[in-house]
C-alpha positions as CSV (number, residue, x, y, z in Angstrom):
1,M,-7.2,-12.8,35.6
2,M,-9.2,-12.2,32.4
3,I,-11.8,-14.8,31.7
4,A,-13.8,-15.7,28.7
5,Q,-16.7,-13.4,27.8
6,S,-20.3,-14.7,27.9
7,N,-20.8,-12.8,24.5
8,R,-18.3,-12.5,21.8
9,L,-17.0,-9.1,20.7
10,T,-16.1,-8.4,17.2
11,Y,-12.9,-6.6,16.4
12,E,-11.1,-5.3,13.3
13,A,-7.3,-5.6,12.7
14,F,-4.9,-6.6,9.9
15,G,-7.7,-6.3,7.4
16,L,-9.7,-9.0,9.2
17,T,-12.9,-9.2,11.4
18,I,-12.1,-11.1,14.6
19,A,-14.8,-12.5,16.8
20,S,-13.3,-13.2,20.2
21,D,-14.4,-15.0,23.4
22,V,-11.7,-13.0,25.3
23,T,-11.3,-9.3,25.6
24,L,-8.7,-7.8,23.3
25,P,-8.5,-4.2,24.5
26,E,-5.7,-3.3,22.0
27,L,-8.0,-3.8,19.0
28,A,-10.7,-1.6,17.6
29,T,-14.2,-2.9,18.4
30,L,-16.7,-3.1,15.5
31,S,-20.2,-2.0,16.2
32,G,-22.9,-4.6,15.4
33,S,-21.9,-8.1,14.5
34,A,-20.4,-9.4,11.3
35,A,-22.4,-12.1,9.5
36,E,-19.3,-14.3,9.3
37,P,-16.1,-13.2,10.9
38,D,-12.8,-14.0,9.2
39,V,-11.2,-15.2,12.5
40,T,-12.5,-16.6,15.8
41,V,-10.6,-16.5,19.1
42,E,-11.7,-19.0,21.7
43,I,-10.6,-20.7,25.0
44,A,-9.8,-24.4,24.6
45,E,-8.0,-27.2,26.4
46,L,-4.8,-27.8,24.5
47,A,-2.4,-29.4,27.1
48,D,-3.0,-33.0,26.0
49,E,-2.5,-32.2,22.4
50,W,0.7,-30.2,23.1
51,H,2.2,-33.0,25.2
52,S,1.5,-35.5,22.4
53,L,3.7,-33.5,20.0
54,T,7.4,-33.6,19.3
55,P,8.1,-29.8,19.5
56,V,10.3,-27.9,17.1
57,F,12.8,-25.6,18.9
58,D,11.1,-26.7,22.2
59,Y,8.2,-24.3,21.7
60,Y,6.5,-25.0,18.4
61,G,4.4,-27.9,17.2
62,F,2.8,-28.8,13.8
63,P,0.3,-31.7,14.3
64,R,-1.0,-31.5,10.8
65,P,-0.9,-29.2,7.7
66,G,-2.8,-26.1,8.5
67,R,-2.5,-26.4,12.3
68,F,0.2,-24.8,14.4
69,L,0.7,-24.8,18.2
70,F,3.1,-22.8,20.3
71,H,3.9,-23.0,24.0
72,I,4.7,-20.0,26.2
73,P,6.2,-21.5,29.4
74,D,4.1,-21.0,32.6
75,T,1.7,-18.9,30.5
76,A,-0.3,-20.6,27.7
77,V,-0.5,-22.9,24.7
78,I,-1.9,-21.2,21.6
79,S,-3.1,-22.9,18.4
80,V,-3.6,-21.3,15.0
81,T,-5.6,-23.4,12.5
82,D,-6.3,-22.9,8.8
83,G,-6.0,-19.1,9.0
84,C,-9.4,-18.7,10.7
85,T,-9.3,-20.1,14.3
86,I,-7.1,-19.2,17.2
87,Q,-7.4,-21.1,20.5
88,I,-5.9,-20.2,23.8
89,S,-5.3,-22.6,26.6
90,P,-4.2,-20.4,29.6
91,M,-2.3,-21.9,32.5
92,C,-3.3,-21.3,36.1
93,D,-2.7,-17.7,37.2
94,A,-1.3,-16.8,33.8
95,E,-0.7,-13.1,33.1
96,W,-3.2,-12.2,30.3
97,D,-1.2,-9.1,29.3
98,K,1.6,-11.5,28.4
99,I,-0.7,-13.9,26.6
100,R,-2.0,-11.1,24.4
101,V,1.6,-10.1,23.5
102,Y,2.1,-13.5,22.0
103,L,-1.4,-13.8,20.6
104,L,-1.0,-10.5,18.7
105,G,2.6,-11.3,17.8
106,T,3.4,-15.0,16.9
107,G,-0.3,-15.9,16.8
108,I,-1.2,-13.2,14.3
109,G,2.0,-13.8,12.3
110,A,1.2,-17.5,11.8
111,L,-2.5,-16.7,11.0
112,L,-1.4,-14.2,8.3
113,L,1.0,-16.7,6.8
114,Q,-1.8,-19.4,6.7
115,R,-4.0,-16.9,5.0
116,R,-1.3,-16.1,2.4
117,T,-0.8,-12.5,3.6
118,L,2.8,-11.6,3.9
119,P,3.7,-10.4,7.5
120,L,6.8,-8.3,7.7
121,H,8.5,-7.6,11.0
122,G,8.5,-3.8,11.5
123,S,6.5,-0.6,11.8
124,A,4.9,1.4,9.1
125,V,3.7,5.0,8.9
126,V,1.8,7.0,6.3
127,I,3.7,9.7,4.5
128,E,2.4,11.7,1.5
129,G,-0.5,9.1,1.0
130,K,1.7,6.0,1.0
131,T,2.9,3.6,3.6
132,Y,6.6,3.3,4.3
133,A,7.6,0.2,6.2
134,F,10.6,0.1,8.5
135,V,12.0,-3.4,9.0
136,G,15.0,-4.7,10.9
137,D,16.3,-6.9,13.7
138,S,15.1,-6.5,17.2
139,G,16.6,-3.3,18.6
140,A,17.2,-1.7,15.2
141,G,14.9,1.2,16.1
142,K,11.8,0.4,14.0
143,S,9.1,1.4,16.5
144,T,11.2,4.4,17.7
145,L,11.5,5.7,14.2
146,A,7.8,5.3,13.7
147,A,7.1,7.2,17.0
148,A,9.4,10.0,15.8
149,F,7.3,10.3,12.6
150,I,4.1,10.3,14.7
151,S,5.5,13.2,16.7
152,Q,5.8,15.1,13.4
153,G,2.2,14.4,12.4
154,C,2.5,11.2,10.3
155,P,0.0,8.6,11.2
156,I,1.0,5.1,12.0
157,I,-0.8,2.1,10.4
158,T,0.9,-0.8,12.2
159,D,3.6,-1.7,14.7
160,D,5.5,-5.0,15.0
161,V,3.6,-6.9,12.3
162,I,3.1,-5.4,8.9
163,A,0.4,-7.2,6.9
164,V,1.2,-6.7,3.2
165,Q,-1.7,-7.7,0.9
166,L,-0.8,-8.5,-2.6
167,G,-3.7,-8.9,-5.0
168,R,-3.4,-9.6,-8.7
169,H,0.0,-9.1,-10.4
170,D,-1.1,-5.7,-11.7
171,Q,-2.2,-4.4,-8.4
172,V,-0.2,-2.2,-6.0
173,P,0.7,-3.9,-2.7
174,M,-1.4,-2.6,0.2
175,T,-0.6,-2.3,3.9
176,A,-3.5,-3.3,6.2
177,P,-4.1,-1.3,9.4
178,A,-3.3,-3.3,12.6
179,Y,-4.4,-1.6,15.8
180,P,-3.8,1.7,17.6
181,Q,-0.9,0.8,19.9
182,Q,2.9,0.9,19.8
183,K,5.3,-1.1,21.8
184,L,8.3,1.0,23.0
185,W,11.3,0.3,25.2
186,D,11.9,2.4,28.2
187,E,15.0,4.0,26.6
188,S,13.0,5.0,23.5
189,L,10.4,6.7,25.7
190,T,13.1,8.6,27.5
191,N,14.7,9.7,24.2
192,L,11.4,10.8,22.8
193,G,10.5,12.8,26.0
194,M,7.8,10.5,27.0
195,E,7.3,9.4,30.7
196,N,7.1,5.6,31.1
197,D,4.8,5.9,34.1
198,S,2.1,7.2,31.7
199,Y,2.0,3.8,30.0
200,R,1.2,0.2,30.8
201,R,4.1,-2.3,30.9
202,L,3.4,-5.0,28.4
203,S,4.2,-7.7,30.9
204,S,6.1,-8.0,34.2
205,E,9.0,-9.6,32.4
206,L,9.5,-6.8,29.8
207,N,10.8,-3.3,30.1
208,K,8.6,-2.4,27.2
209,F,5.4,-0.4,27.3
210,A,2.1,-0.2,25.5
211,V,1.7,3.3,24.0
212,P,-1.8,4.1,22.7
213,V,-1.8,5.9,19.4
214,K,-5.5,6.1,18.7
215,A,-5.4,9.8,17.6
216,S,-2.5,9.1,15.3
217,F,-3.8,5.8,13.8
218,F,-4.7,5.4,10.2
219,G,-7.5,2.9,9.9
220,R,-7.7,2.2,6.2
221,P,-5.5,0.2,3.8
222,V,-2.8,2.3,2.2
223,P,-0.6,1.6,-0.9
224,L,2.9,0.5,0.1
225,G,5.4,3.1,-1.1
226,G,8.7,1.7,0.1
227,I,10.5,-0.6,2.5
228,I,13.5,0.6,4.5
229,E,15.7,-1.8,6.5
230,L,17.2,-0.2,9.5
231,R,20.7,-1.4,10.2
232,P,22.7,-0.1,13.2
233,D,26.4,0.0,12.1
234,P,29.2,0.1,14.7
235,E,31.4,1.6,12.0
236,A,29.0,4.4,11.0
237,S,29.5,7.9,12.2
238,Q,26.5,9.3,10.3
239,I,23.3,8.1,8.7
240,R,23.6,6.6,5.2
241,I,20.9,5.2,3.0
242,E,21.2,3.2,-0.2
243,Q,18.7,1.6,-2.6
244,L,18.9,-2.1,-3.2
245,H,18.5,-3.5,-6.7
246,G,17.9,-6.8,-8.3
247,L,18.4,-9.9,-6.3
248,H,19.6,-8.0,-3.3
249,R,16.0,-7.1,-2.4
250,L,14.7,-10.7,-2.3
251,P,16.7,-12.1,0.7
252,L,16.0,-8.9,2.7
253,L,12.2,-9.4,2.3
254,R,12.4,-13.1,3.1
255,Y,14.6,-12.5,6.2
256,H,12.4,-9.8,7.6
257,T,9.2,-11.9,7.2
258,F,7.7,-12.0,10.7
259,R,8.5,-15.4,12.3
260,N,10.1,-16.6,9.1
261,F,11.2,-19.9,10.7
262,L,7.5,-21.0,10.5
263,V,7.5,-20.8,6.7
264,P,9.0,-24.3,5.9
265,H,7.0,-26.0,8.7
266,L,3.8,-24.5,7.3
267,G,4.6,-25.8,3.8
268,L,4.8,-22.3,2.4
269,M,8.4,-22.2,0.9
270,Q,7.3,-21.8,-2.7
271,W,4.5,-19.3,-1.8
272,H,6.9,-17.3,0.3
273,F,9.6,-17.1,-2.4
274,E,7.1,-16.1,-5.1
275,T,5.4,-13.5,-2.9
276,A,8.7,-11.9,-1.8
277,A,9.8,-11.8,-5.4
278,R,6.5,-10.1,-6.4
279,L,6.9,-7.6,-3.7
280,A,10.6,-6.9,-4.5
281,A,9.5,-6.2,-8.1
282,S,6.7,-3.9,-7.0
283,V,8.1,-1.7,-4.3
284,P,11.5,0.0,-3.9
285,V,13.7,-1.4,-1.1
286,Y,16.3,0.6,0.9
287,R,18.9,0.0,3.6
288,L,19.5,2.7,6.1
289,F,22.7,2.5,8.2
290,R,22.8,4.5,11.4
291,P,25.3,4.9,14.2
292,V,25.0,2.6,17.2
293,T,25.5,5.3,19.7
294,G,23.4,8.4,20.2
295,F,19.7,9.0,19.4
296,S,19.3,9.5,15.6
297,A,15.5,8.8,15.0
298,V,14.6,12.5,14.5
299,Q,17.5,12.9,12.1
300,M,16.4,9.8,10.2
301,T,12.9,11.2,9.8
302,S,14.3,14.4,8.3
303,I,16.4,12.4,5.8
304,I,13.5,10.1,4.8
305,H,11.1,13.1,4.5
306,S,13.5,14.9,2.2
307,M,14.0,11.9,0.0
308,I,10.3,11.4,-0.4
309,K,9.6,15.0,-1.1
310,E,12.4,15.2,-3.7
311,G,11.2,12.0,-5.3
312,D,14.4,10.1,-4.5
313,L,12.7,7.4,-2.5
314,Q,11.4,5.5,-5.5
315,Y,12.6,3.3,-8.4
316,G,15.3,4.6,-10.6
317,S,16.9,6.9,-8.0
């Protein structure tokens, strides 16, 4: 079992410096020490506070504005406070690989929301100097499509949580780099010709694997060029892509916000609406329908590449 470190390490991810009392091997380590990190991660005792709460959906608690707790049964309680502090209360014999899955997922998603950075649920790669974000429901093929782009030489900037930074109204939205790892299902590895015994299983409960992508990771912020929703369609016999216009873009962005159910409980409804509206007005949004059966990721990369090269993947197409 991983234990707290005697000396904090400083990491970089999602455009933030993170000083942590526990090892976070997925993240890139910063040499030297930041004068004042953006985020600290520490071990704390949270059991009493958790039991004093009335949880939402059984797993989530909101003791005060700016503080969020979530419970992973038989594993840990994690708190996220004011966008700058994450505390972990591990249970006896907890599996730390599993704790980090939730820490770097729900924990980071809540942290970004608290910091007023929009987290989208998906993967993003860099093509022709811009980031293209693939969003969709679980199983839509976001990470698999990103992996197919990686195999063709396009670097990845984030997987699972896409941190979109919106500055002033006249600034282009930027995608912040996350960390050099993908999470791929066993079936995706097989279809991509990758052996699962070469990779670490994310946890004993998941048939999903951690795939290092350090050589293909883009570590600097990149302008966001477009957002593509992947939608498996039982009626589709071939791939079809369409651009969304006007008000059709807004609900898509709100729906695909990572852990969007947290938004009202964090008191961020107005901010979320305004931010999604700004993003919808700044970046073209597409919906890609693909057949449910068969492996179509490589064909999708070809279609998207062609549209970008021909200038069709932009406003006014």
